[in-house]
C-alpha positions as CSV (number, residue, x, y, z in Angstrom):
1,X,-66.0,-12.0,9.1
2,X,-65.5,-11.4,12.8
3,X,-62.5,-13.8,12.7
4,X,-60.9,-11.7,9.9
5,X,-61.5,-8.5,11.8
6,X,-60.0,-10.0,15.0
7,X,-57.0,-11.3,12.9
8,X,-56.4,-7.9,11.4
9,X,-56.7,-6.2,14.8
10,X,-54.3,-8.8,16.3
11,X,-51.8,-8.2,13.5
12,X,-52.1,-4.5,14.0
13,X,-51.5,-4.8,17.7
14,X,-48.5,-7.1,17.1
15,X,-47.1,-4.5,14.6
16,X,-47.4,-1.7,17.2
17,X,-45.7,-3.9,19.8
18,X,-43.0,-4.9,17.3
19,X,-41.8,-1.4,16.6
20,X,-39.7,-0.8,19.7
21,X,-38.4,-4.4,19.6
22,X,-37.5,-3.9,15.9
23,X,-35.5,-0.7,16.8
24,X,-33.7,-2.6,19.6
25,X,-32.8,-5.4,17.2
26,X,-31.4,-2.9,14.7
27,X,-29.4,-1.4,17.4
28,X,-28.0,-4.8,18.4
29,X,-27.0,-5.4,14.8
30,X,-25.3,-2.0,14.6
31,X,-23.4,-2.7,17.8
32,X,-22.3,-6.1,16.4
33,X,-21.2,-4.4,13.2
34,X,-19.0,-1.9,15.2
35,X,-17.5,-4.7,17.2
36,X,-16.7,-6.7,14.1
37,X,-15.0,-3.7,12.6
38,X,-12.9,-3.3,15.7
39,X,-12.0,-7.0,15.5
40,X,-11.0,-6.7,11.9
41,X,-8.6,-3.9,12.8
42,X,-7.2,-5.8,15.8
43,X,-6.5,-8.9,13.7
44,X,-4.7,-6.7,11.1
45,X,-2.5,-5.4,13.9
46,X,-2.0,-8.8,15.5
47,X,-3.8,-7.7,18.6
48,X,-5.2,-11.1,19.7
49,X,-6.6,-9.9,23.0
50,X,-8.3,-6.9,21.4
51,X,-9.7,-9.1,18.6
52,X,-11.0,-11.7,21.1
53,X,-12.7,-9.0,23.2
54,X,-14.3,-7.4,20.2
55,X,-15.6,-10.7,18.9
56,X,-17.1,-11.5,22.3
57,X,-18.9,-8.2,22.2
58,X,-20.2,-8.9,18.7
59,X,-21.3,-12.4,19.7
60,X,-23.3,-11.1,22.6
61,X,-25.0,-8.4,20.5
62,X,-25.8,-10.9,17.8
63,X,-27.3,-13.3,20.4
64,X,-29.5,-10.5,21.7
65,X,-30.6,-9.6,18.2
66,X,-31.4,-13.2,17.5
67,X,-33.5,-13.6,20.6
68,X,-35.5,-10.5,19.7
69,X,-35.9,-11.4,16.0
70,X,-37.2,-14.8,16.8
71,X,-39.4,-14.0,19.8
72,X,-42.7,-12.3,20.2
73,X,-43.9,-10.1,18.7
74,X,-41.4,-10.0,15.7
75,X,-42.0,-13.7,15.1
76,X,-45.7,-13.0,14.5
77,X,-45.2,-10.2,11.9
78,X,-42.3,-11.9,10.1
79,X,-44.3,-14.1,7.8
80,X,-46.4,-11.2,6.4
81,X,-45.3,-9.2,3.3
82,X,-44.0,-5.7,3.6
83,X,-44.5,-5.4,7.4
84,X,-42.4,-8.5,8.0
85,X,-39.6,-7.5,5.6
86,X,-37.5,-5.7,8.2
87,X,-37.7,-8.6,10.5
88,X,-36.6,-11.0,7.8
89,X,-33.7,-8.7,6.9
90,X,-32.6,-8.5,10.5
91,X,-32.8,-12.3,10.8
92,X,-30.5,-12.5,7.8
93,X,-28.2,-10.1,9.5
94,X,-28.2,-12.3,12.6
95,X,-27.3,-15.4,10.6
96,X,-24.6,-13.4,8.8
97,X,-23.2,-12.0,12.0
98,X,-22.8,-15.5,13.4
99,X,-20.9,-16.5,10.3
100,X,-18.6,-13.5,10.6
101,X,-17.9,-14.1,14.3
102,X,-17.0,-17.7,13.5
103,X,-14.6,-16.5,10.7
104,X,-13.2,-13.9,13.1
105,X,-12.4,-16.5,15.8
106,X,-10.6,-18.7,13.2
107,X,-8.6,-15.7,12.0
108,X,-7.7,-14.6,15.5
109,X,-6.5,-18.2,16.3
110,X,-4.4,-18.2,13.2
111,X,-2.8,-14.9,14.0
112,X,-2.1,-15.8,17.6
113,X,-0.4,-19.0,16.6
114,X,2.4,-17.2,14.6
115,X,5.8,-17.2,16.2
116,X,7.2,-13.8,16.8
117,X,10.6,-14.5,15.4
118,X,13.0,-17.1,14.1
119,X,15.9,-18.6,16.0
120,X,19.4,-17.6,15.2
121,X,21.6,-20.4,14.0
122,X,25.0,-20.8,12.3
123,X,23.4,-20.7,8.9
124,X,21.1,-17.8,9.5
125,X,17.8,-17.2,11.2
126,X,15.7,-20.4,11.5
127,X,12.3,-20.0,9.8
128,X,10.9,-23.5,10.3
129,X,8.4,-22.4,12.9
130,X,7.1,-19.7,10.7
131,X,6.8,-22.1,7.7
132,X,4.8,-24.7,9.7
133,X,2.3,-22.1,11.0
134,X,1.9,-20.5,7.6
135,X,1.0,-23.8,6.1
136,X,-1.5,-24.6,8.8
137,X,-3.0,-21.1,8.6
138,X,-3.7,-21.5,4.9
139,X,-6.3,-24.1,5.7
140,X,-7.7,-21.9,8.6
141,X,-8.1,-19.0,6.2
142,X,-9.9,-21.2,3.7
143,X,-12.4,-22.2,6.5
144,X,-12.9,-18.6,7.5
145,X,-13.5,-17.7,3.9
146,X,-16.3,-20.2,3.7
147,X,-18.0,-18.6,6.7
148,X,-17.6,-15.1,5.1
149,X,-19.1,-16.3,1.8
150,X,-22.1,-17.6,3.6
151,X,-22.5,-14.2,5.4
152,X,-22.2,-12.4,2.1
153,X,-25.0,-14.6,0.6
154,X,-27.3,-13.9,3.6
155,X,-26.8,-10.2,3.3
156,X,-26.9,-9.6,-0.4
157,X,-30.7,-9.6,-0.8
158,X,-31.7,-7.5,2.1
159,X,-28.9,-5.0,1.5
160,X,-30.3,-4.2,-1.9
161,X,-33.9,-3.6,-0.8
162,X,-35.5,-0.3,-1.6
163,X,-36.9,0.2,1.9
164,X,-34.2,1.9,4.1
165,X,-35.7,0.1,7.1
166,X,-34.8,-3.2,5.4
167,X,-31.5,-2.3,3.7
168,X,-29.9,0.1,6.2
169,X,-28.6,-2.3,9.0
170,X,-27.8,-5.2,6.6
171,X,-26.0,-2.9,4.1
172,X,-23.7,-1.6,6.8
173,X,-22.9,-5.1,7.9
174,X,-22.3,-6.1,4.3
175,X,-19.7,-3.4,4.0
176,X,-17.9,-4.8,7.0
177,X,-18.1,-8.4,5.7
178,X,-16.7,-7.4,2.3
179,X,-13.9,-5.5,4.0
180,X,-12.9,-8.6,6.0
181,X,-13.1,-10.6,2.8
182,X,-10.7,-8.3,1.0
183,X,-8.4,-8.4,4.0
184,X,-8.6,-12.2,4.0
185,X,-7.8,-12.4,0.3
186,X,-4.7,-10.3,0.8
187,X,-3.7,-12.5,3.8
188,X,-4.2,-15.6,1.8
189,X,-1.8,-14.3,-0.9
190,X,0.7,-13.3,1.8
191,X,0.5,-16.7,3.4
192,X,1.1,-18.6,0.2
193,X,4.1,-16.4,-0.4
194,X,5.4,-16.8,3.1
195,X,5.0,-20.6,3.1
196,X,6.8,-20.7,-0.2
197,X,9.7,-18.5,0.8
198,X,10.2,-20.4,4.1
199,X,9.9,-23.9,2.6
200,X,13.1,-25.9,3.5
201,X,13.3,-27.0,-0.1
202,X,13.5,-23.4,-1.4
203,X,16.8,-21.7,-2.2
204,X,16.3,-18.1,-3.4
205,X,18.4,-14.9,-3.4
206,X,16.7,-11.6,-3.3
207,X,18.5,-8.4,-4.3
208,X,18.0,-5.7,-1.6
209,X,18.2,-2.1,-3.0
210,X,18.6,0.9,-0.6
211,X,17.2,4.0,-2.2
212,X,18.0,7.5,-1.1
213,X,15.0,9.8,-1.8
214,X,17.1,12.9,-1.2
215,X,18.4,12.2,-4.7
216,X,15.1,11.2,-6.2
217,X,14.5,8.6,-8.8
218,X,11.4,7.0,-10.3
219,X,10.8,4.3,-7.7
220,X,12.1,6.3,-4.7
221,X,15.7,7.4,-5.0
222,X,19.3,6.8,-6.1
223,X,20.5,3.3,-5.2
224,X,23.5,3.9,-3.0
225,X,23.8,0.5,-1.3
226,X,22.7,-3.0,-2.0
227,X,22.5,-6.4,-0.3
228,X,21.5,-10.0,-0.9
229,X,18.9,-11.7,1.3
230,X,19.3,-15.5,1.0
231,X,16.6,-17.9,1.9
232,X,17.8,-21.5,1.9
233,X,17.0,-24.7,3.9
234,X,14.5,-22.9,6.0
235,X,16.8,-20.1,7.1
236,X,17.3,-16.4,6.2
237,X,20.6,-14.7,5.9
238,X,21.8,-11.2,4.9
239,X,24.7,-12.4,2.8
240,X,26.1,-9.0,1.9
241,X,25.3,-5.3,2.3
242,X,27.7,-2.7,0.8
243,X,28.2,0.4,-1.3
244,X,26.9,0.0,-4.9
245,X,30.2,1.5,-6.0
246,X,32.1,-1.6,-5.0
247,X,30.6,-3.5,-7.9
248,X,32.6,-3.7,-11.2
249,X,31.3,-2.0,-14.4
250,X,28.7,-4.0,-16.3
251,X,30.0,-6.5,-18.8
252,X,28.7,-6.4,-21.4
253,X,27.7,-2.8,-21.2
254,X,23.9,-2.1,-21.4
255,X,22.3,0.8,-23.3
256,X,20.8,3.3,-21.0
257,X,17.2,4.4,-21.5
258,X,16.2,7.6,-23.1
259,X,16.4,10.6,-20.8
260,X,19.0,9.0,-18.5
261,X,21.8,8.3,-21.0
262,X,23.0,11.8,-21.4
263,X,23.2,12.4,-17.6
264,X,25.3,9.4,-16.7
265,X,29.0,10.0,-15.8
266,X,29.8,6.4,-16.8
267,X,28.0,3.2,-18.0
268,X,24.5,2.5,-16.9
269,X,24.7,0.3,-13.8
270,X,22.7,-0.9,-10.8
271,X,22.7,2.5,-9.1
272,X,20.4,3.9,-11.8
273,X,18.5,0.8,-12.7
274,X,15.2,2.1,-11.2
275,X,14.4,4.5,-14.1
276,X,10.8,3.5,-14.6
277,X,8.0,4.1,-12.1
278,X,6.5,0.7,-12.8
279,X,8.5,-1.2,-10.2
280,X,8.4,-4.7,-11.9
281,X,10.0,-3.1,-15.0
282,X,12.7,-1.4,-12.9
283,X,13.3,-4.5,-10.8
284,X,13.9,-6.7,-13.9
285,X,16.4,-4.1,-15.1
286,X,18.1,-4.2,-11.7
287,X,18.4,-8.0,-11.8
288,X,19.9,-7.9,-15.3
289,X,22.4,-5.1,-14.4
290,X,23.4,-6.9,-11.2
291,X,24.2,-10.0,-13.1
292,X,26.3,-8.0,-15.6
293,X,28.2,-6.5,-12.7
294,X,29.3,-9.9,-11.4
295,X,26.6,-10.4,-8.7
296,X,25.1,-13.5,-10.3
297,X,21.5,-14.3,-10.8
298,X,18.8,-13.4,-8.2
299,X,15.2,-14.4,-7.9
300,X,13.7,-11.1,-7.0
301,X,14.2,-7.6,-5.7
302,X,13.3,-5.8,-2.5
303,X,13.6,-2.0,-2.7
304,X,13.4,0.3,0.4
305,X,14.0,4.0,1.0
306,X,15.7,5.5,4.1
307,X,12.2,6.0,5.6
308,X,12.0,2.2,6.1
309,X,15.2,2.1,8.1
310,X,14.1,5.1,10.1
311,X,10.8,3.3,11.0
312,X,12.6,0.1,11.9
313,X,15.0,1.9,14.2
314,X,12.0,3.3,15.9
315,X,10.7,-0.2,16.5
316,X,13.9,-2.0,17.6
317,X,15.1,1.0,19.7
318,X,18.0,3.4,19.5
319,X,21.2,1.8,18.1
320,X,24.7,2.5,19.3
321,X,27.3,1.7,16.6
322,X,31.0,1.3,17.5
323,X,32.9,4.4,16.5
324,X,29.8,6.7,16.5
325,X,29.2,8.9,19.5
326,X,25.5,9.5,19.1
327,X,22.9,6.7,19.2
328,X,20.9,6.3,16.0
329,X,17.2,7.1,16.5
330,X,14.1,7.4,14.3
331,X,13.6,11.1,14.7
332,X,15.7,12.9,12.1
333,X,17.2,9.7,10.7
334,X,17.4,10.8,7.1
335,X,19.4,14.0,8.1
336,X,21.6,11.9,10.3
337,X,22.4,9.5,7.4
338,X,23.1,12.4,5.1
339,X,25.6,13.9,7.6
340,X,27.4,10.6,8.3
341,X,27.7,9.7,4.6
342,X,28.1,13.1,2.9
343,X,28.8,16.0,5.2
344,X,30.9,15.3,8.2
345,X,34.5,16.7,8.1
346,X,36.2,13.4,7.8
347,X,34.3,10.8,5.9
348,X,34.4,7.1,6.8
349,X,36.2,4.5,4.8
350,X,34.3,3.0,3.2
351,X,32.1,6.0,2.9
352,X,28.8,4.0,3.5
353,X,30.2,2.4,6.6
354,X,27.5,3.9,8.8
355,X,24.6,2.5,6.7
356,X,26.3,-0.8,6.2
357,X,26.8,-1.4,9.9
358,X,23.4,-0.1,10.8
359,X,21.6,-2.3,8.4
360,X,23.4,-5.4,9.7
361,X,22.5,-4.5,13.3
362,X,18.9,-3.7,12.6
363,X,18.5,-6.9,10.6
364,X,19.7,-9.1,13.4
365,X,17.7,-7.2,16.1
366,X,14.5,-7.9,14.1
367,X,14.9,-11.6,14.8
368,X,15.3,-11.2,18.5
369,X,12.4,-8.9,19.3
370,X,10.0,-9.7,22.2
371,X,6.5,-10.8,21.1
372,X,4.9,-7.4,22.0
373,X,7.1,-5.7,19.4
374,X,5.9,-7.7,16.4
375,X,2.7,-5.6,15.7
376,X,4.9,-2.5,15.5
377,X,7.2,-4.2,13.0
378,X,4.2,-5.3,10.9
379,X,2.8,-1.8,11.1
380,X,6.1,-0.3,10.0
381,X,6.2,-2.5,6.9
382,X,2.5,-1.9,6.2
383,X,3.1,1.9,6.3
384,X,6.2,1.6,4.1
385,X,4.3,-0.5,1.5
386,X,1.4,2.0,1.5
387,X,3.7,4.9,0.7
388,X,5.9,3.1,-1.8
389,X,8.9,3.1,0.5
390,X,8.9,-0.7,0.4
391,X,8.4,-2.5,-3.0
392,X,9.0,-6.1,-3.9
393,X,9.3,-8.1,-7.1
394,X,9.6,-11.9,-7.7
395,X,10.6,-13.6,-10.9
396,X,8.6,-16.6,-9.9
397,X,5.1,-16.0,-11.5
398,X,3.3,-17.7,-8.6
399,X,5.0,-15.6,-6.0
400,X,4.5,-12.4,-8.0
401,X,0.8,-13.3,-8.4
402,X,0.5,-13.5,-4.6
403,X,1.2,-9.7,-4.3
404,X,-0.5,-8.7,-7.5
405,X,-2.6,-5.6,-6.9
406,X,-1.1,-4.9,-3.5
407,X,0.7,-1.6,-2.8
408,X,3.9,-3.6,-2.1
409,X,4.0,-4.7,-5.8
410,X,4.6,-1.1,-6.9
411,X,3.2,-1.8,-10.4
412,X,1.5,1.1,-12.3
413,X,-2.3,0.5,-12.2
414,X,-4.4,0.1,-15.3
415,X,-7.3,2.3,-14.6
416,X,-10.3,2.7,-17.0
417,X,-10.6,6.4,-16.4
418,X,-8.2,9.3,-16.0
419,X,-4.7,8.7,-14.7
420,X,-1.9,10.9,-13.4
421,X,1.6,10.2,-12.1
422,X,4.4,12.7,-11.7
423,X,7.9,11.1,-11.9
424,X,10.9,13.2,-11.1
425,X,14.6,12.1,-11.4
426,X,17.4,14.2,-9.9
427,X,20.1,14.0,-12.6
428,X,22.8,16.1,-10.9
429,X,23.9,13.7,-8.2
430,X,23.3,16.0,-5.3
431,X,20.8,15.8,-2.5
432,X,18.6,18.7,-3.4
433,X,15.4,16.6,-2.8
434,X,16.1,16.9,0.9
435,X,14.6,20.4,0.7
436,X,12.6,20.3,-2.6
437,X,8.9,20.4,-2.4
438,X,6.3,20.2,-5.2
439,X,2.9,21.9,-4.9
440,X,0.7,20.3,-7.6
441,X,-2.7,21.4,-8.7
442,X,-4.6,19.3,-11.2
443,X,-7.9,20.6,-12.7
444,X,-10.3,18.8,-15.0
445,X,-13.3,20.6,-16.6
446,X,-15.9,19.4,-19.1
447,X,-16.0,20.6,-22.7
448,X,-18.6,20.7,-25.4
449,X,-17.0,18.1,-27.5
450,X,-17.0,15.5,-24.7
451,X,-13.2,15.5,-24.2
452,X,-12.4,17.0,-20.8
453,X,-9.6,19.5,-20.5
454,X,-6.9,18.9,-18.0
455,X,-4.7,21.6,-16.5
456,X,-1.6,20.7,-14.5
457,X,0.4,23.2,-12.5
458,X,3.5,22.2,-10.6
459,X,5.4,24.6,-8.5
460,X,8.9,23.5,-7.4
461,X,10.4,25.1,-4.3
462,X,14.0,24.4,-3.4
463,X,13.9,25.5,0.2
464,X,17.5,24.7,1.0
465,X,20.4,27.0,1.0
466,X,23.3,26.5,-1.5
467,X,25.7,23.8,-0.3
468,X,27.8,20.9,-1.4
469,X,24.8,18.6,-1.5
470,X,22.4,21.3,-2.9
471,X,24.2,23.2,-5.7
472,X,20.8,23.3,-7.6
473,X,18.1,20.9,-8.6
474,X,18.4,19.4,-12.1
475,X,15.2,17.3,-12.6
476,X,13.9,15.3,-15.4
477,X,10.1,15.3,-15.1
478,X,7.9,12.7,-16.7
479,X,4.1,13.1,-16.4
480,X,2.1,9.9,-17.1
481,X,-1.3,10.6,-18.6
482,X,-4.0,8.5,-20.3
483,X,-3.1,7.1,-23.7
484,X,-4.7,9.2,-26.4
485,X,-4.4,12.6,-24.6
486,X,-3.7,15.6,-26.8
487,X,-1.3,18.4,-25.7
488,X,-2.1,22.0,-26.4
489,X,0.3,23.9,-28.7
490,X,1.9,25.8,-25.8
491,X,2.4,22.6,-23.8
492,X,4.0,20.9,-26.8
493,X,6.5,23.7,-27.0
494,X,7.2,23.4,-23.3
495,X,7.7,19.7,-23.3
496,X,11.0,18.0,-24.3
497,X,9.1,15.0,-25.6
498,X,5.7,13.5,-25.7
499,X,4.9,9.9,-26.6
500,X,4.0,6.4,-25.4
501,X,5.3,5.1,-22.1
502,X,7.7,2.1,-22.3
503,X,6.3,0.6,-19.0
504,X,2.6,0.8,-19.5
505,X,-0.3,1.9,-21.7
506,X,0.1,5.6,-21.0
507,X,1.4,8.7,-22.8
508,X,4.3,10.5,-21.2
509,X,5.0,14.2,-21.1
510,X,8.7,15.0,-20.4
511,X,10.3,18.3,-19.4
512,X,13.6,19.5,-17.8
513,X,13.4,21.4,-14.5
514,X,16.1,23.6,-12.9
515,X,15.6,25.1,-9.5
516,X,18.3,27.1,-7.7
517,X,18.7,27.0,-3.9
518,X,16.0,29.0,-2.3
519,X,14.4,29.4,-5.7
520,X,11.2,28.3,-7.4
521,X,10.0,27.2,-10.8
522,X,6.6,26.5,-12.2
523,X,5.7,23.9,-14.9
524,X,2.4,24.2,-16.7
525,X,0.7,21.7,-19.0
526,X,-2.7,21.7,-20.7
527,X,-4.1,18.7,-22.5
528,X,-7.4,17.1,-23.6
529,X,-8.2,13.8,-22.2
530,X,-9.5,11.0,-24.5
531,X,-13.3,10.6,-24.6
532,X,-13.3,7.2,-22.9
533,X,-12.1,8.9,-19.7
534,X,-15.7,10.1,-19.0
535,X,-17.6,7.1,-20.2
536,X,-20.1,7.3,-17.3
537,X,-18.9,9.1,-14.1
538,X,-15.4,10.6,-14.2
539,X,-12.8,8.6,-12.4
540,X,-9.2,9.6,-11.5
541,X,-6.4,7.5,-10.2
542,X,-3.4,9.7,-9.1
543,X,-0.3,7.9,-8.0
544,X,2.2,9.7,-5.7
545,X,5.9,9.1,-6.4
546,X,7.7,7.3,-3.5
547,X,9.9,9.5,-1.5
548,X,7.8,12.6,-1.9
549,X,5.6,12.8,1.3
550,X,6.1,16.6,1.6
551,X,4.4,17.3,-1.8
552,X,0.9,18.8,-1.8
553,X,-1.3,17.1,-4.4
554,X,-4.7,18.8,-5.1
555,X,-7.3,17.7,-7.7
556,X,-10.2,19.9,-8.7
557,X,-12.9,18.1,-10.8
558,X,-15.7,20.4,-11.9
559,X,-16.7,22.1,-8.6
560,X,-15.2,19.5,-6.3
561,X,-11.7,19.6,-4.7
562,X,-9.8,16.6,-3.4
563,X,-6.5,16.4,-1.5
564,X,-4.1,13.4,-1.5
565,X,-3.1,11.8,1.8
566,X,0.7,11.4,2.0
567,X,0.2,8.2,4.0
568,X,-1.1,6.5,0.8
569,X,0.4,6.5,-2.7
570,X,-2.9,6.3,-4.5
571,X,-5.7,9.0,-4.6
572,X,-8.8,7.7,-6.3
573,X,-11.7,10.0,-7.2
574,X,-15.2,9.4,-8.7
575,X,-17.0,12.6,-9.5
576,X,-19.4,14.2,-11.9
577,X,-18.1,16.8,-14.4
């Protein structure tokens, strides 16, 4: 009996002594988690030195936590139920942390081994170094993935524990681990694509479309210029870049889609191929029309808006073009391009000369940048993909699968809950979108019959004065909503059409919008959402149209209000009605 009493007293004393050591160990795990998060961001930005420093900090914190977790008095209380649970959880966190640090060092090494650019040769920019490293890095990422999977297994049990003392530290670390795993999955797809495109055996031609968001279209803007990027024998070349008007008319002619046909001054051609917001659908149309216009077959499409060129000019530095007095800079780039192509007293011949020469110069500068500039290039492309200013499509199913689900794919999502996308097309041929802003308020309220009622108010403001490029705004609006939605009688009367979308499982409300210079117009729709939208918690996916960063998008669900970030196309909401 005395032995039992002494044992209980000893365990109690060890428990009292363990409390401060347990807090210190939790703190070490928290410090490690923060350092790992910094390392993740540094790897994404190709900051090798920053990633290495953060991993060293995480490694040191994990080592301290390990010594504490396996030393006295925590090693005494660990075998006992309940009181020992936090210790076991932290031990799992230590094991997981070591796995994540190992994965991080592998990823940092892979990122650091990438060449900053290709070499210029007579047949284009040499990509052999990039190809070799991308192939090697694929194996490295697989190894890193194995470490992260082990870390996930170690953390899954403790992170789901009911006691906050057990679940708290490990749950936070699990969030970081899963974030790195998602980043790794995306990188693996990108590496597969990169190794495929740079393979010396590959010969592909990608159609490059330059979209002008000042004349808005579904995927970003009117296609005023085009080019062909050719990857062959391990090199990359910009074969051509010119005004879309230099292409001959399509033969045979193609039937224009509903809503566009009546606004075209001539046959449907490449310039208006991007009629659908689902980028893969528009890209396939662009490829077909380009072939009909004598361009031949291509293996994919890259679409960019003027925002991408502006960002790249900011990275490569100001550009002085022969025959143009002022250097080209990032600030005010869109207005500068509008002036050079549309507004200056004596226009160039050809009219798009400014854009053509600038594209060629920027393309070649990208392949001769110093190493320290590469993170800025990657960041520019990442920002462009996030906002929809850069979208890509490949006809090869394996290459397309590598970007599936990524922002750069530009595909309409297939959400289980509510969905909203506003798609405007400027049918006049002017540049009114340079000064056009939409203020959008979307409200969803519960109803007694279980079908929530949605109210959509869109205020158009044409803030520009009347001019050659802004005679008025003549927009064709399409609102993508969940399939099975029901319009109110008043909204049916206001819409020009309502029916299934041709590019996804949605219904589409269409309406014509006219806004004079310095004028406003408001569009109002009410509709009931299908019952399946609120199966469980209400979820909304709202997709911003590329080329509309000035728009204000606000969603009110029940009593909660949410605002969309213009730096990201997608606003996702989960709320209770």
